[in-house]
N, C-alpha and C positions, 0 to 999 in steps of 0.2 A: 514629735518627740525624737526626731532624727533616726527613726527606725528605718527609714528609706532615704538614703542621702544621694543626691544627684550631682554629678560632676559635669559642669558646663563651661563653654568658652564665652568670650564677650559677644562673638557673632551669634551664638546660640541664645544668649540673654535678649539681644535685640529682636531676634526672631520670635521668642516666646512672649514678647510684649505685643505682638500682633493678635489681638483678642478675636479678630473676625475669622482667623484661620480655623477650619474645621478640626476637631480632635476626636479621638475615640470616646465612646460612651460605655455605660455599664452593659449595654446589650450588643455592643460592636463585635464583629468577627475580625480579628487582626491577623496580619501576615508578617511575621517577625523573623529575624535572624538573631541568635544570641549565643553567648559563650559564658560559662560560669567558672570562676576560680576561687581558690582558698587565698588566705592572706599571704602565704608564701609563694604564690603564683602557680601552684599546682592546678591543673585543669580538672574539673569535677567529672566530666564525662568525656575522656579522650577518644572514645569510639565514635562519637557523634560528629558529624560534619558541621562546623559552625557556619558554613555558607548556605546550608540547607534552609529552605523556607519551612517554618512551622506555623500551622494554623491555630489560633487561640481564640476561644470564645470567652470573653470577659465575664459573662454570667455563669460560667462553668465552675462548679465548686472544686474541681480538681486543680485549678490554677493556684499557685501560691499567692498569698495576699501581697507580699512585697513586689512581686513581678507585675501583678495587676495594677498596683498603685503607680509603679514606674511607667507602665504603658499609658495610663490615663493622663500622665503629665506630658506626653510627647505629641508631636505633630508628624504628619506623613513625611517620610524621608529623614527624620531625625535618627541619630546614632549617639548613644551616651553610655557612660559607665555609671553604675549604681552600686552603692554599698547598702547591703540588707543586714539588719540586726537579726540575731538568732530567732527572735519570736515572729519575724516576718519571712523567714525562709523555711526549708524543710525541717520538720521537728526531729527527724532521725539523725540529723547532722549535729556534731558535737562542737562545731566551729562557732566562735562568737560572731564573726562576720563572714559573709560571703560576698563576692563581687561579680557583678553581671554586666557584660557589654551587651546592649539590646539595640537592634536597628529596626525601626517601624517602617516596613516597606510599603504597606498599604492597609487599609481597613474599610469595612463596609458596615453601615448600620442595619441591624435586622429588624424585621416586624414593624416597619414603618410604611404607611400608605403612600402610594406614588401618584401624584396628580398628573393630569394629561399635559401639563405645561411645564413640568419640572425637568429641565435639560440637565442640570448639574448632577442630580442623583442618577439619572440614567447614564450620564457620561462616567461617573464614578463606577457604576456597575460594569460598564463596558471595559474600563481600564483594569478593574479587578479581575474580570474574567480572562481578558488578554494576558495579563500578567501571570495568572495561574497557568494558562496554556503554555507560556514560555517556560515556566518552571518544569512542568511536566515533560516538555520537549527535551529539555536539557537532561532530564533523568531517563529519557528514551521511553517514556510512557506514552506512546503515540496515540493510543486509543483514548486515554483520558485527556490528553492534550487536544485531540480533535473535538471532543465534547465541550471543552472550555471555549475554544475558538468558535464553535458553533453557537454557544450561548451569547457570546459577544456580538457575533454577526446577526444573531436573531434580534437582539435589542436594537442594533443599529438600523436594521431594515424594517422595523415595525413601530417607528415613532408615530404618535397619534397625530391626526390632521391638525388639531389645535396647536400642537408644538411646531409642526412644520411651518405653519403660517407666521410664527413670531420668531423663528430662528434667524440669527444674523448670517451674513454671507461667510464670515470667518468660521462660525460654528458648522455651516454646511460643508465648507471646504475641509475643516478638520475631520468631520465624520467620513467624508469620501476617502480622504487619505488613509484613516484607520481601516475602513472597509477593504481598501486595496491591500493593505498590509496583512490583514487576517486571511484574505484569499491566497496571498503568496505563501503565507505560513501553512495553510492547508494544503497547498500544492506540494510543498517540500515534504510534508508528512506522507502524502501519497507516494511521492518518488521514493522515500525511505522504505516504504512498504511494497514498492514495485507495483503499485496500482496505477498504471499509466493513464488509463481512460479518465479516472477520477482527478488525477494531477492535471491533465489537459483541460478538463472542465473548469477547475478552480482557477488555473492560470489565465484562461480565456476571459473570465469575469474581470480579473485584475487588469489585463491588457485593454479591455473595453473602456476602463477608466483612464489608463495611461498606456497608450499603444507603443510608446518608445521605451518603456521600462526595461532596463538591461536584465535584471534578475528574471523578470517574467518572460522575456524573449529567450533567455538561456534555458530556463526550465521547460518552456514549451518545446524547444528543440530537443531536449533530452527525452521528453515524453513521446514525441513523434519518432525519434530515433529507435527507442526501445519498443515502440509499437510497430516498427518495421516500415514507417513512412520516411524512407531515407532521403528521398529527393527533396521533400519539403524541409526536413530537418537540416540538410546541407545548405539550402537556400538561406534559412535563418541564421545558421552558424557563419556562413560567408559574409552575411550583412554585419553580423556582430564583430567579425575579425576586422572589417574595414573600420568600424567605429572604435574598437579597442584592440589594435593589432598586437600589443604586447601581453594580452591576457593568456596565460598558459592554459587555463581551463578550456577556453575556447579552442585553442590550437589542438590540444589533445583530443577534444570531442570531435573535431573535424576529421582527424586521423582515424579515430575509432568508428565514426559513422562510415567512412569510406571502406574500411576493413570489413565492417558488418554487411555493408551493401554488397560487396564482392562475394563474401561467403554465402549470402542469401541467394544471389543469382546462380552460384555454382550449385547450390542445393536444389534450386528450382529446376536447373537443367537436368540434374540427375533424376529428379522425380518425373520430369517429362519423358526423358529417355526410357525410363522404367515402364511408364504408362504405355508408350508406343510398343515396347517389346512385349508387354503382357497382351496388348491388342493383337499383335501378330500371332503370338502363341495360341491365343484363343481362336483366332481365325483359322490357323492350321489345324488345330485340334478339331474344329467343327468340320472342316474339309475331310480330315481322315475318317472321322466318324461316319460321315455321309457316304464315303466310299465303301467303308465296311458294311454299312447297312445295305447299300445297293447290291454288293456281292452276295450278302446273305439272302436277300430277296431273290436274286437270280438262281442261286443254288436250290432254294426252296422250290422254285418253279420246276427245276429238273426233276427233283425227287417226286413231286406230285404228278408229273407227266405220265401218260399211259404208254408212251413210246419206249420207255425204259423197262426192260425185263431182266431179272436176275434169277439164274438157275443154279440150283445146288443147295445142299444143306450144310451150312458152315459151322453148326454146333458141333459136328463130329470131328473137326480139326483141332488138335492140341498143339501143333507146331506149324511152321510155314508150309502151306501146301499150294499146289497149283490149282486155280479156279478159273473156269471158263465162263464168260459173261457175254451175252448177246444183247446189243443196244442199237436199236434202229436209228437211222439218220445221224449216227455219231461217227466220227472219223476214227480209224484204227490208231490205237496207242494211248487213248485218254484213260486215265485211272481215276476212279471215283474215291474220293476221301471218305465218303460214308461207309465204305467196306471195312471189314476188320483188317487192321494193319498187319496182322500176323499171316495173312494169306497174300499170295502172289496172284495178281489180277491180269487177265489177258483178254482182249477184246477179240471176239470171234468174227471172222470175215463172213459176210452174207453172200 
C-alpha cells in the first residue's frame, strides 16, 4: 500500500536481486545508523548523533512498524532513504509523511542453534562483537569495549575440532589476522587506561603472530617505556626509526624515553645517596649511644664502690656552701656530679 516507500539506485537494485545474500529476520538484532526528517527537511531529533550506532531488536514491540519493515528489506551495509506514511510511524506525530535515512551496519540472528561445523555464523558473531568493540572504543567506553573484544577473541580461539579440520587455508589466515587485530585493540585500551603490564601482554600475543608489525612494536615500546624499562624501549624505538625515519611519533617517543631515563637515573642516585646518609647517621647514633652507656656504667661502678666516703649533712644547706669530701684513691680536684649542684665540693688531702 506504499505505506513504506524505499528510494534505491540502479546499483542497489542489482544488489537486491542477489537472493543468496543473508538479510535480517524477525528475531534479528540489528545495528543501524539513522536520521529522521519531516517533509520540509526539519530534523526530528537534532540532539541525537546520526552517526551513533543504535541496537534494534526486530522482535521488540517498541520499534515502529515502518522502521522494522524498512530494515527487513535491507542487506548488511545498505544505506537508503525511506518514506513512512502516518500509520507506519509514530502515532503522536501529526505529519502525513516522515523520511528516514537508515544504514544497516550489521545484524545477528538470535536464538538459533550453532552447529560444530558452522564457520559462517561464528564469523558473523566475531565481526559483530569486534564492530561493537570499535564503537564503544570511539565513545571512550573502554571497559565495555574490552568485553566486546574479549567475546570476539573467545569465539576465535574456541573453534570446535570438527570445524578446524574442515577450514580452508584462507579461513585460517583470516581468523589469525582478526585475532592479531583484536589483541592490538586490547593493547591500545590498556595504554589508554595506563595499564602497562596488560598492554604488554596483549601486544606480545599480536607480535607472536606478526613479529614485524609496526603498530605492535610501537605499542610495546610505549608499554616498556612507561614501565621504566627504558633500555629495551629505546632499542625498539631505534629499530623503528630506521624503518620509518620520518615518523614523528617515533621521534618524539625516542626523545621522551631518553628524558625519562635521565630523570629516573637522577632519582635513583638521590635515593641511593639518602640511603647512605641514613646508614651513616644510624651508625653514628649507635656509636654515641654505646659511649653514653659505657660512661653510665663506669659512673655507676664509682658510686657503688666502698672506697668512696662522703661526709656531711647536705640537707641543712639552703644556699651554696663549702663541703669537704674524702675520697680514697682519687686524685685531688675531681668533682662528683652526683653531689648537690648548690654545694661547693672540695677533695680533702689524705
